[in-house]
C-alpha positions, 0 to 999 in steps of 0.5 A: 476470497472477494467477498470478505475482502469486499466486506472487511477491506474495501467497504470500511476504508470506503466508509472514510472520508479522510481516505477519499484519496485513496478511494479510487485505488480501492474500488478497483480491487474488485476488478483486480481480484476479477482479472486475477492480479489479485489471488491472495491477501499478500497480492492485495497488500503489495497493490494497494501499498505500492500503488498508493503513493507514485513516490514509493519507487525507490529501489525498483529497477527502471522498468518497473517505475516506467511500469508504475508511473504508466499505470498509476497516479498519485493518491497520496497527497502528503506522507501522513495521508499515506501513512493514515492510509496504510495503517487503516488498510493494514488494520482491515488487513489484519482483522481479515486474515482470521476469516480467509481461508490460510491458502488465499493468504499468500504464497508458499514461498512468502512470509506468513501472516503473523503479528510480528509480520504486521508489527513489522509492517507498520514499522516499515510504512512509517520508516518510509512515510518518514523518509518522504516527509523528510524528502519533501522538507529537503526539497522545499528548503532547495537542498540537494537530496542523497541516496536515502532520500526518495525519488520518483 
């Protein structure tokens, strides 16, 4: 699995200069695979999508927030850069699913990879990027944030 991930996900992302803010995160993928932090494509998906922006911590417990703040940095300078990274990554992942053995996709309790799964995932990422953009705009205008805004 590691060779396919490197060839079809890591290398294509590292070739894109527009994603250079995310290159340190992506360069760490082989180490995470070697240490067994990442054992399936779903583990990789969660790692890259959750660690890309520090501000994605909404909905996590205080303990999880503290953990993510301790191990991550803010790779995403803007909601649009996060969206660009995620959409590029999802395209690479979608192409890789057919190449990697099915047992390396996800755990049996996870939702399997299907075309609808990828459509839903892109929709969720786009909604999240919109929420982050809206939150940043409110902060810049000095408005109070509500429960629908993303806070870190």
